[in-house]
N, C-alpha and C positions, 0 to 999 in steps of 0.2 A: 526194468533198469537194473535191478539187483543182479540179474544174470550177466548183463553186459559188464557191469562194474567188476564182478567176480572174475570174469574172463580177463579183463584188462589187468587187474591186480595179479592174476596168476601168470600172465605173460611177463609182466615186469619182474616178478619174483623168479620166474624160471630163467630169464635172461641174466639176472644177478647171480644165480647159482652157477650157471654155465660159465660166466666170466670168472668167478672165484675158482671154479674147478680147473679152469685152463691156466690160471695164474698169469693171464695177460700174454700168453705165448702164441695165441692164435689157434685155430682149429681146422680140421679137415673133415668135410662132410661128403655128401653125394656129389658135390661139384668139384671135389679135390682139394688141394692145399689152399689155404687162405692167401698165399702169395700169388696164386694164379690170377690173371687179368679177369675182371668182371665181364660177363657176357652182356648182351643187350636185353636179356631177360625173356627172349622168345623161346619157349620150351620146344625141344626137339625129341627128347626121349620120354618114356613113361615116368621115370623118376622125376624129371624136370616138370612134367605136367602135374604130378602129385604135389610138388613143392609150390607150383603156381596155385593149385587148388587150396593148399594150406594158407597161402596169403589171402585168398578170397574169403576163406572161412574166418580168419582172424579179423578181416576188414568188417565183416558183419557185426562184430562186437565193438568195433571202434566207431562205426558210422554214427551211432546216436550222439557222439560228442560233437558232431558237426565241424570237423577239422577242415581248415583250408589247405591248399596245396603247400603253402609255406610252412604251416604248422605240422603237416604230415612229414615234412622233410626232417624235423627234429625227432619225430617218433622213429622214422627209418634209421636215422643215424644212431640213436640209442640202442635200437634192436641189433643193428649191424655190429656196433662196438662190443656189445655184451656177448653176442654169439661168437664173434671172431676173437674175443679176448683182448681187444684193444683197450687202451686206457680210457676210463670213463670221463666224460666231460663234466658231469655233475655227480654228486653223491646220492646214490639211490636211497640210503638210509635217512637222508635229510629230506629229499623231495618225494620219495615214494609214498610216505603217509599223506601227502597232499593230493595224490591222484584222485581219490574218491570224491573229495570236495570239489575239485576242478571239474570232473566229468559231470557230477550232479548239477552244478551250476550251468554248464553248457547245455545239458539235456533239458533243463527247466526252461531255458530261453528258447530253445528250438521247439519244445512242446507247445509253448504259448503261441508262437507264430503258426505252428501247424494247426492248432485248434481253430484259429480264425479262418484259415484256408479250408479246413474240413467243414466248418459250418456253411461257408459260401458254396462249397461243392454240393452239400446235401440239399440246400435250397434250390440250386440249379436242377438237380435230379428230381426233386419234388415237383418242379414246375413243368416237367415233361408230360405231354398228354397221356392220360391213362395211368399215371403214377398214383399210388395210394400210400399215405403216410399213417402209420399206426400211432396209437396214443403214446407209445414209448419213444417214437421218433424214427423208427425204421422206415425207409422208403422202399416200396415193392413195385417193380415194373414187370408185369406178366409178359412173357415172350411166347409161351405155348400153354394153352389150357390143358390141365390134366383131366383124365376121365375116371380115375380111381378114387380111393378114399384118401383122406388127409391124416397124417400122423398126429399122435399126442406127444406131450413132453416126455412120456415114459417109454416111447417106442425107440427101436433101433432101425435105422434107415440105411439104404444103399443109394449113393448119389454120385453124380459126376459134377465137378465144380471147377471154376476158373476164377481165381482171386487176384484182383489188381488194386493198386493204390489209385489215388485220384488222378495221377498223371499217366495212368496206363501201365505202370511198371508191374509186371507179374511177380507175385511173391509166393504163390502156391497154386498148383493146378493138377488135379487128377486127370484132366483131359490131356495135358501135355505128357503125363506119365503113361497114359493109355490104360489106366486101371481104375475102376470105380472105388470109392471109399465107403466103408461101413463103420458106423459109430452110433452111440446112443445120444439122443437129443438132450439128455441131462448132463452130458459130458463135454459140451462144446460152448463156444461163446454165447452170451445171451441173445445176440442178434440171430444166430442160427436156431437156437431153441425156439424162439418165437416165430421167426420168419418161415422156417420149414413147415410149421403147422398151418401155414396159409397156402401151401402148394399141394395139390392132389397128385397121386401117383401118375406118372406119365407127363406131368407138367414141368415147365421150365420158367424160371423167373430170375430177375436181377434183384439182389438184396443189397441196398446201400446202407451200410452200418455206421451209426454214429460212434465216435470214439468210446463213449462210456458203455456201449453195448458190445465193444470189441476188445481191444487190448489196453485202452485207457492211456494215461500219461506215461506209463512205463514202457509201452510198446513191446517189441520183441525183435530179435535179429531179423533184419530185412523189412521191418515195419516201424516207422518213426512213432514216437510218443504222440498221442492225441490224433492219430491218423484215422480218417474215414476210409472204410474199405468197401469195395464193390465186388460182389460175387455173382457170377452167373451159375445158378444151381439147377440141375435137372434131377428130379426125384424119380429114381428108377424103381424102387420097391420099398415096402415096409417089411422088415424081416420078422 
């Protein structure tokens, strides 16, 4: 949550500085003069695609606040006014200091609701035939049995993995990137440190991670606070 809050505050401060530097005269960027008509937002050039990607990147840090479409319109207006040098509708020095408290409150509410859904999801996965739940709460569903050795918490492993939220949203995948990942089991989330030790080389399993063994109430960009995570993990080798 601290990372998301820091990014939000940085965006707000940056917009404020841009507005001050332009003195309310408007600005010209990759899209040309601010007096030019707005496009429909569909990118056609590489520069426009980069700008669209910038919007997506910023969104990952705003998503934890759980904004509605109507609320997002106020964010968009504030961002647009600041960047283009238009007169601000509210005083940033008055309301800016309230941003962190506002976001923290919204994230807390969203995290509480997500925790209930995460617990229900974990129970559903644990009830699937063949599933095993560890003492810590990780649910393991073996997909392919391995024939090699199993790693220890001190080992470095090479794996292919596909990570999704409970609704199937993909948040990270070495499979999609087409390149295995290598890391030390002491350097990852607790769910992986424990879960990978239950998979033999050549094996593939689903790891359903409780929030407290993943990213907890703070979450991370692309992962809500208190989210349960599902990983399909194939252990390729112990380095």
